[in-house]
NUMARKOL-798292 format. One line per field, with one value per residue (C-alpha): chain; x, z, y; residue in one letter. Coordinates in pm, 1 decimal. Example, Ala and Ser with C-alpha at 12.3 -4.5 7.8 and 13.67 -1.06 7.14 Angstrom:
chain c(A,A)
u c(1230.0,1367.0)
w c(780.0,714.0)
v c(-450.0,-106.0)
resn c(A,S)
***
This chain:
chain c(A,A,A,A,A,A,A,A,A,A,A,A,A,A,A,A,A,A,A,A,A,A,A,A,A,A,A,A,A,A,A,A,A,A,A,A,A,A,A,A,A,A,A,A,A,A,A,A,A,A,A,A,A,A,A,A,A,A,A,A,A,A,A,A,A,A,A,A,A,A,A,A,A,A,A,A,A,A,A,A,A,A,A,A,A,A,A,A,A,A,A,A,A,A,A,A,A,A,A,A,A,A,A,A,A,A,A,A,A,A,A,A,A,A,A,A,A,A,A,A,A,A,A,A,A,A,A,A,A,A,A,A,A,A,A,A,A,A,A,A,A,A,A,A,A,A,A,A,A,A,A,A,A,A,A,A,A,A,A,A,A,A,A,A,A,A,A,A,A,A,A,A,A,A,A,A,A,A,A,A,A,A,A,A,A,A,A,A,A,A,A,A,A,A,A,A,A,A,A,A,A,A,A,A,A,A,A,A,A,A,A,A,A,A,A,A,A,A,A,A,A,A,A,A,A,A,A,A,A,A,A,A,A,A,A,A,A,A,A,A,A,A,A,A,A,A)
u c(11904.1,12010.8,12308.4,12479.3,12442.6,12617.3,12924.7,12948.3,12809.3,12983.1,13017.5,12950.8,13191.7,13474.8,13676.2,13705.7,13453.1,13142.0,13196.2,13546.4,13408.4,13150.8,13417.5,13633.1,13345.8,13260.9,13625.2,13686.4,13368.8,13495.8,13845.6,13705.7,13474.3,13160.7,13071.3,13160.8,13222.3,12903.5,12712.9,12468.6,12509.5,12179.3,12050.8,12182.4,11848.8,11859.1,12222.7,12152.0,11870.9,12073.3,12374.4,12175.9,12370.1,12280.3,12260.3,12540.1,12762.2,12671.7,12730.8,13073.5,13171.3,13053.0,13225.3,13555.3,13524.9,13424.5,13740.6,13944.6,13793.1,13628.5,13274.1,13126.8,12810.6,12603.9,12364.2,12004.6,12103.4,12276.7,12609.6,12795.2,13114.6,13358.7,13433.9,13798.3,13964.9,14327.1,14512.0,14817.7,15106.5,15251.6,15005.5,14912.8,14533.8,14238.8,13995.8,13722.4,13951.6,14051.3,13690.3,13573.5,13864.2,13741.6,13381.6,13272.6,13050.2,13221.5,13062.3,13151.6,12973.5,13115.0,13185.6,13337.8,13502.5,13694.7,13966.5,14218.9,14578.2,14814.6,14887.4,15245.5,15200.3,15055.2,15327.2,15596.3,15432.9,15350.6,15654.0,15440.4,15522.0,15336.9,15002.8,14971.3,14619.4,14506.8,14180.5,14069.9,13837.6,13704.7,13479.7,13369.0,13441.7,13205.0,13209.9,12878.0,12716.3,12964.7,13190.5,13554.6,13756.6,13778.7,13979.1,14135.1,14295.0,14476.7,14544.1,14765.9,14584.2,14770.9,14609.5,14245.3,14050.3,13782.5,13649.3,13345.8,13563.3,13559.4,13224.5,13296.0,13655.0,13936.9,14180.0,13939.1,13920.3,14298.9,14330.1,14093.9,14315.0,14634.4,14750.8,14698.1,14994.2,15229.8,15415.1,15361.6,15523.9,15310.2,15356.8,15124.3,15082.1,14832.7,14598.0,14302.3,13998.6,13897.1,13531.9,13467.1,13630.0,13449.5,13112.2,13159.6,13274.4,13014.3,13268.4,13356.8,13608.5,13938.6,13875.5,14187.2,14241.9,14506.4,14642.2,14783.0,14945.5,15012.5,15208.1,15152.8,15378.0,15353.0,15595.2,15785.7,15838.0,15581.5,15346.5,14986.7,14829.6,14858.7,14605.6,14557.5,14322.0,14192.2,14082.4,13880.0,14110.6,13838.3,13782.8,14119.4,14443.2,14761.0,14947.8,15295.0,15465.2,15833.1,16088.4,16432.2,16680.3,16993.1)
w c(16062.0,16050.5,16230.8,15891.8,15828.1,16159.5,16116.0,15737.0,15476.4,15329.7,14959.6,14779.3,14510.1,14763.0,14721.6,15100.2,15255.2,15384.6,15745.0,15740.8,15600.4,15878.6,16136.9,16000.9,16009.7,16369.4,16476.3,16326.4,16485.7,16825.0,16759.5,16646.8,16949.4,16739.9,16960.5,17325.9,17610.6,17714.3,17402.8,17290.1,16946.0,16759.7,16743.7,16464.1,16282.8,16270.9,16162.7,15884.1,15755.1,15784.9,15599.5,15364.6,15458.8,15616.2,15992.0,15955.2,15815.5,16107.7,16363.6,16216.3,16227.9,16588.0,16697.0,16568.0,16757.3,17074.7,17037.1,16999.8,17321.3,17150.7,17203.3,17485.5,17513.0,17830.4,17897.6,17850.3,17763.0,17422.9,17276.2,17395.7,17330.7,17581.2,17881.1,17965.0,18291.9,18313.4,18618.7,18707.6,18871.0,19000.6,19291.0,19560.4,19559.1,19603.7,19334.1,19481.4,19484.5,19122.4,19008.8,19205.2,19072.6,18720.0,18792.7,18803.9,19070.7,19230.3,19423.5,19518.6,19538.4,19819.2,19734.9,20071.7,20387.1,20610.2,20870.9,20898.9,20915.0,20652.7,20353.2,20233.3,19939.6,20164.2,20422.5,20159.6,20018.2,20352.8,20551.0,20814.9,21032.5,20969.9,21149.7,21163.2,21145.0,20822.0,20690.1,20334.2,20116.0,19778.9,19574.2,19229.3,19156.5,18952.9,18801.8,18700.5,18724.5,18486.6,18608.8,18613.2,18816.3,19049.8,19361.2,19623.9,19922.3,20221.4,20521.7,20821.0,21151.0,21310.8,21064.2,21150.0,21442.0,21229.7,20875.6,20977.5,20994.8,20613.4,20472.5,20138.2,20101.3,20233.4,20232.5,20435.9,20696.3,20708.1,20739.9,21038.6,21216.7,21121.7,20885.3,20539.1,20310.1,20232.0,19950.6,19735.2,19485.7,19188.9,18899.5,18610.4,18321.7,18049.4,18109.0,17950.8,18176.2,18275.4,18279.7,18644.3,18614.5,18288.5,18440.0,18732.4,18504.6,18234.0,17958.4,17753.2,17863.7,17695.9,17675.4,17755.6,18100.5,18310.0,18628.9,18885.5,19207.6,19481.5,19803.7,20027.0,20315.3,20627.0,20721.4,20948.6,20664.0,20768.6,20503.8,20516.1,20201.9,19945.9,19666.4,19339.2,19092.0,18756.1,18539.6,18221.3,17929.3,17741.6,18022.9,18180.1,18071.2,18276.4,18263.4,18404.8,18427.7,18333.1,18426.7,18284.5,18567.9,18359.3)
v c(16244.7,15880.7,15732.2,15689.2,16064.1,16126.6,15906.5,15876.4,15641.6,15338.0,15264.1,14938.7,15058.5,15056.9,14733.4,14695.2,14452.8,14628.1,14517.8,14669.8,14994.5,15007.0,14927.8,15208.9,15458.1,15370.3,15369.0,15712.2,15848.1,15731.7,15869.6,16207.2,16203.4,16217.3,15923.2,15961.0,15718.1,15537.4,15651.7,15383.3,15227.8,15168.3,14809.3,14586.6,14605.7,14986.2,14994.5,14746.9,14969.4,15291.8,15152.6,14927.8,14615.6,14283.2,14230.6,13973.5,14250.6,14477.3,14203.0,14123.6,14490.9,14529.5,14207.6,14341.2,14668.0,14484.4,14272.8,14593.8,14727.6,15027.4,14899.1,14696.0,14489.3,14519.3,14237.4,14344.2,14701.0,14697.1,14805.0,15115.0,15304.0,15160.5,15374.9,15314.6,15409.8,15517.4,15388.9,15590.8,15407.3,15734.1,15762.7,15512.4,15519.8,15287.8,15174.5,15394.8,15698.8,15632.9,15615.7,15920.9,16129.9,16052.7,16138.7,15775.5,15619.1,15317.6,15036.8,14682.4,14351.4,14142.2,13780.4,13693.3,13827.2,13588.5,13550.7,13269.3,13158.9,13292.5,13067.5,13003.7,13245.5,13515.4,13457.4,13509.6,13822.4,13981.3,13867.4,13697.0,13397.9,13068.4,13064.8,13443.7,13585.2,13753.3,13895.2,13820.8,14026.1,13914.0,14143.0,14253.2,14618.9,14837.9,15186.5,15343.8,15002.6,14834.7,14554.1,14658.2,14409.2,14113.0,14185.5,13957.3,14133.9,13988.8,14213.3,14123.5,14080.7,14371.4,14615.9,14543.1,14398.0,14225.7,14197.8,14403.8,14714.6,14716.3,14826.0,14994.7,15116.6,14899.0,15190.4,15403.5,15126.5,15097.4,15473.6,15472.9,15218.9,15403.3,15128.5,15270.9,15184.6,15470.5,15294.9,14988.8,14756.6,14660.3,14422.6,14354.9,14116.0,14037.4,13743.7,13565.8,13527.1,13176.3,13069.5,13162.8,13505.6,13575.3,13489.3,13728.0,14010.7,13952.7,13887.0,13579.9,13313.1,13386.6,13761.4,13969.2,14110.2,14279.7,14122.6,14366.7,14249.4,14502.7,14476.2,14778.2,14880.8,15094.9,15372.9,15130.7,14884.6,14623.8,14490.7,14615.0,14471.7,14193.6,14247.8,14063.4,14230.9,14113.7,14406.4,14396.5,14464.1,14652.6,14899.6,14973.2,15139.9,15169.4,15499.6,15564.9,15903.4,15891.3,16155.0,16217.5,16167.2,16224.4)
resn c(M,S,F,A,D,T,I,G,H,I,S,K,E,D,P,A,P,L,Y,L,Q,L,Q,R,A,L,R,E,A,I,T,R,R,Q,L,H,Q,D,D,A,I,P,P,E,R,D,L,A,E,D,F,E,V,S,R,I,T,V,R,K,A,I,D,G,L,V,S,E,G,L,L,T,R,R,R,G,A,G,T,F,V,A,S,R,V,E,K,S,F,S,K,L,S,S,F,S,E,D,M,L,S,R,G,R,K,P,H,S,E,W,V,S,K,S,A,G,A,V,T,P,E,E,S,L,S,L,G,L,S,P,G,A,L,V,Y,R,F,H,R,V,R,Y,A,D,G,T,T,M,A,L,E,Y,S,T,I,P,G,Y,C,L,S,S,T,E,Q,V,S,T,S,L,Y,E,A,L,E,R,T,G,H,R,P,V,R,A,L,Q,R,L,R,A,I,A,F,N,A,E,Q,A,E,R,L,G,V,K,P,G,D,P,G,L,F,I,E,R,R,G,F,L,Q,D,G,R,A,A,E,F,T,Q,S,Y,Y,R,G,D,A,Y,D,V,V,A,E,L,N,D,V,S)
***
């Protein structure tokens, strides 16, 4: 059975352009869950043969679905149904905890760990005096081997004794020292990735992303975390639970 037999053929008698017909067939197959998250899409050559269209038509259809975030290209591997992660704002959890709770395998690639004096922006966000010691952690976050986010965290010096206390999970390290945040304020906005961010995440400059800034606090009200994260827009959804308080 060909891929076209699985998701439905397209018709040259249909007035809609062929690439839009192919897009529609793939989109509906994903929506109906005929194609599941992380399923591989056949190579352009095979799709062109199955649907009896040109490779240019196939490429245009795939490009559109990649732009929508339904498909994703992985360098050296091919094209796959995008695997999106829902981030709930109703629970204070770490990236690793989010991924594990969804059956994903998280890991991080460290870009840098450092210690130094607080900057004016960090001082304002963390409520620290000028010159106070902070620890900074910059890393790329992955789920099942796929890049998900860039993360920049600043932690006050009173929460850790050195950067080496953090090996994999920052929140685990803070919990061991008794300084894991118990509440947080978060804000988010849509962004377009610049060239450097795009290169680290394996996407194109200008691709859409989600910026999330978190300020975490201890039980006594002191700040414990200032984190700025840049998530891939094609891989991440934000979910908030709303309750009627009337």
